C-alpha positions as CSV (number, residue, x, y, z in Angstrom):
1,X,8.4,28.8,-11.5
2,X,8.9,25.5,-9.9
3,X,10.2,25.0,-6.3
4,X,13.5,23.7,-5.5
5,X,14.1,20.4,-3.7
6,X,14.7,22.2,-0.5
7,X,11.4,24.2,-0.8
8,X,9.4,21.1,-1.6
9,X,10.9,19.2,1.4
10,X,10.1,22.1,3.8
11,X,6.4,21.7,3.1
12,X,5.1,19.4,5.9
13,X,2.9,17.3,5.5
14,X,3.3,17.0,1.8
15,X,0.1,17.6,-0.2
16,X,-0.9,15.9,-3.4
17,X,0.1,19.1,-5.4
18,X,3.5,19.2,-3.7
19,X,4.1,15.5,-4.3
20,X,3.1,15.8,-8.1
21,X,5.5,18.9,-8.3
22,X,8.2,16.7,-6.9
23,X,7.6,14.2,-9.7
24,X,5.5,11.6,-7.9
25,X,2.2,9.9,-9.3
26,X,-0.6,8.8,-7.2
27,X,-0.1,5.2,-6.0
28,X,-1.2,2.9,-3.2
29,X,1.1,2.7,0.0
30,X,1.8,-1.0,-0.9
31,X,2.9,-0.1,-4.4
32,X,5.1,2.6,-2.9
33,X,6.7,0.0,-0.5
34,X,7.2,-2.4,-3.3
35,X,8.9,0.2,-5.4
36,X,11.2,1.0,-2.3
37,X,12.1,-2.7,-2.1
38,X,12.9,-2.7,-5.9
39,X,15.2,0.3,-5.3
40,X,16.9,-1.3,-2.3
41,X,17.4,-4.7,-4.1
42,X,18.8,-3.1,-7.3
43,X,15.7,-3.9,-9.2
44,X,16.2,-7.7,-8.8
45,X,13.0,-9.6,-7.9
46,X,15.0,-12.5,-6.7
47,X,16.7,-10.3,-4.2
48,X,13.3,-9.1,-2.8
49,X,12.2,-12.7,-2.4
50,X,15.5,-13.6,-0.6
51,X,15.7,-10.3,1.5
52,X,17.1,-11.0,4.9
53,X,16.5,-7.4,6.3
54,X,13.9,-8.7,8.6
55,X,14.5,-5.6,10.9
56,X,13.2,-3.3,8.1
57,X,9.8,-2.0,8.7
58,X,8.9,-2.7,5.0
59,X,10.1,-6.3,5.1
60,X,6.5,-7.9,5.7
61,X,5.1,-6.0,2.8
62,X,7.9,-6.5,0.2
63,X,5.6,-8.8,-1.8
64,X,3.2,-6.0,-2.4
65,X,0.7,-7.4,-0.1
66,X,-0.6,-6.8,3.4
67,X,0.2,-10.0,5.3
68,X,-2.1,-9.5,8.3
69,X,-5.1,-8.6,6.1
70,X,-4.7,-11.8,4.0
71,X,-4.2,-13.8,7.2
72,X,-7.5,-12.4,8.6
73,X,-9.3,-13.3,5.4
74,X,-8.0,-16.9,5.4
75,X,-8.8,-17.4,9.0
76,X,-12.5,-16.2,8.5
77,X,-13.0,-18.3,5.4
78,X,-11.4,-21.5,7.0
79,X,-13.7,-21.1,10.0
80,X,-16.7,-21.2,7.7
81,X,-17.6,-17.6,8.8
82,X,-19.1,-15.1,6.4
83,X,-18.1,-11.5,5.8
84,X,-20.6,-9.1,7.2
85,X,-22.0,-6.7,4.7
86,X,-22.3,-3.0,5.7
87,X,-23.7,-0.2,3.7
88,X,-21.2,2.1,2.2
89,X,-21.4,5.8,1.7
90,X,-21.4,5.2,-2.1
91,X,-24.7,4.1,-3.5
92,X,-24.7,0.8,-5.3
93,X,-21.8,-0.8,-3.4
94,X,-21.5,-2.8,-0.2
95,X,-18.4,-3.3,1.9
96,X,-17.0,-6.8,2.4
97,X,-14.3,-6.5,4.9
98,X,-11.9,-3.9,3.4
99,X,-12.9,-4.5,-0.2
100,X,-15.7,-2.5,-2.1
101,X,-17.8,-4.8,-4.2
102,X,-20.6,-3.7,-6.6
103,X,-24.0,-4.6,-5.1
């Protein structure tokens, strides 16, 4: 028997099983933020672009991108720097900044 919304909401922090039972699929935080922006703007992309709710904590992420990570990458590449490689826990990959790239 499935749990009621009240029972699901009372489980803190929510687990993946509880999230699935509530009807959610796995997704990245940025995708979840983008989905909330769609909901808030009545599913109008133009309204997301023109959003003036600059006080909203999600506002900088409304394009589905992390603005400070992109800025840091652009700064590094414009300075002629290189991204330092670090061995990852997974064999056959290296880490370039926050991205996993096959070795």
